[in-house]
C-alpha positions, -999 to +999 in steps of 0.1 A: -136+208-808-153+179-784-129+153-763-142+120-757-166+111-725-141+103-698-112+129-709-100+166-706-073+187-711-067+220-695-040+248-699-026+267-673-002+297-676+020+295-647+024+330-629+041+345-599+014+337-577+013+303-586+052+300-572+072+290-544+102+308-533+124+292-556+103+308-589+083+274-596+051+263-595+041+257-555+036+219-549-001+231-534-011+249-566+001+222-585-022+193-564-051+220-573-048+220-606-044+183-611-074+181-590-096+204-611-086+183-636-097+151-622-129+167-609-139+178-646-128+145-660-148+127-634-181+148-638-180+146-676-177+111-678-206+108-647-228+137-663-234+144-623-217+159-595-187+140-584-165+143-553-130+131-543-128+098-523-090+096-523-053+102-542-036+070-545-006+092-557+010+122-570+043+127-581+062+164-590+085+148-617+102+184-624+103+221-613+080+240-634+090+278-640+068+307-637+063+312-675+054+279-686+025+268-697+008+238-682-013+211-700-032+188-678-048+155-693-075+140-676-088+103-684-109+079-669-091+044-665-117+024-646-154+030-637-172+011-610-208+012-602-207+048-585-167+049-584-141+061-610-101+059-612-089+095-628-054+096-640-040+131-646-007+139-664+009+176-663+030+188-694+050+219-692+063+238-721+076+273-729+070+284-769+091+264-794+106+242-766+092+208-765+073+192-738+082+179-705+061+156-682+065+170-648+032+157-629+011+130-626-013+116-600-043+091-598-073+102-580-104+083-569-135+098-575-174+092-566-207+102-582-233+117-557-267+125-556-282+158-544-279+143-507-241+139-512-247+102-514-229+081-536-249+075-567-247+052-598-229+060-631-254+056-658-235+038-686-264+041-713-251+069-731-210+054-724-223+021-740-238+039-772-202+058-777-185+025-780-212+008-803 
């Protein structure tokens, strides 16, 4: 199964080690998982290493209890010369129950060269996919 360039899906199981004192996903862990999804999405589109330049916003919409599956979806909503905006949503569910949107965030990512400097995103392969 392949996903289009600029999109990512990953699944995580919320375990006790990821939880806060109330038995739900610790916000720091949720942010880390969203950051991972944003990174993988941006690197997949840029076809080179990327770094995070900023977080425009993150919303924790509902608590995620231990035992729930978390599906993180990332997609690129804007492509600049070397930067891109990546949107991430998180859906939580238990087997047999409908998924609920619980997390969302917007991340600014930058493609970099070996020296860590901003590098242009090669759009040639992106143009081929849309032609």
